[in-house]
C-alpha positions as CSV (number, residue, x, y, z in Angstrom):
1,M,-44.5,15.4,20.3
2,P,-42.1,14.4,17.5
3,V,-39.3,11.9,18.2
4,K,-35.9,13.3,18.6
5,R,-33.2,12.0,16.4
6,V,-29.7,11.7,17.7
7,Q,-27.1,12.3,15.0
8,D,-23.8,10.5,15.1
9,R,-21.2,13.1,14.0
10,S,-18.8,10.5,12.8
11,A,-21.3,8.8,10.5
12,G,-22.2,12.0,8.5
13,R,-18.8,13.4,7.7
14,R,-15.4,11.9,7.7
15,A,-12.1,13.7,7.7
16,P,-10.5,13.6,4.2
17,R,-7.8,11.1,3.9
18,G,-4.3,12.4,3.2
19,V,-2.1,11.3,0.4
20,V,-0.2,8.9,2.6
21,G,-3.3,7.3,4.1
22,A,-4.9,6.8,0.7
23,T,-1.7,5.4,-0.7
24,Y,-1.3,3.0,2.2
25,D,-4.9,1.8,1.8
26,T,-4.4,1.2,-1.9
27,L,-1.2,-0.7,-1.4
28,T,-2.6,-2.9,1.3
29,S,-5.9,-3.7,-0.3
30,P,-6.3,-7.4,-1.1
31,E,-7.1,-6.9,-4.8
32,N,-3.8,-5.1,-5.4
33,A,-1.7,-7.7,-3.5
34,A,-0.3,-9.5,-6.6
35,V,0.7,-6.2,-8.3
36,V,2.4,-4.9,-5.2
37,R,4.2,-8.2,-4.6
38,S,5.4,-8.3,-8.3
39,I,6.8,-4.7,-8.1
40,A,8.5,-5.5,-4.8
41,I,10.2,-8.6,-6.2
42,F,11.3,-6.7,-9.3
43,G,12.8,-3.9,-7.2
44,V,14.7,-6.5,-5.1
45,A,16.0,-8.2,-8.2
46,V,17.2,-4.9,-9.8
47,T,18.9,-3.9,-6.5
48,F,20.6,-7.3,-6.3
49,F,21.9,-7.3,-9.9
50,A,23.1,-3.7,-9.5
51,S,25.1,-4.5,-6.4
52,S,28.4,-6.3,-5.9
53,W,26.5,-9.5,-4.7
54,A,25.6,-10.2,-8.3
55,E,29.3,-11.3,-8.9
56,F,28.5,-14.5,-7.1
57,L,26.5,-15.6,-10.1
58,L,29.4,-15.4,-12.5
59,P,31.2,-18.6,-13.2
60,P,34.7,-18.9,-11.7
């Protein structure tokens, strides 16, 4: 009598990742950490210089 094989349904097929899930995985992967951090710092700097808080850097 042949041996019965039990198939794990989750191992064979996975649900396709959505755009949000794939983007989150890409942004949080360790190999992209430096790029994501640089873009975030650039965004904070642009926001700061475009706001009224940048006037504190001007000499009196």
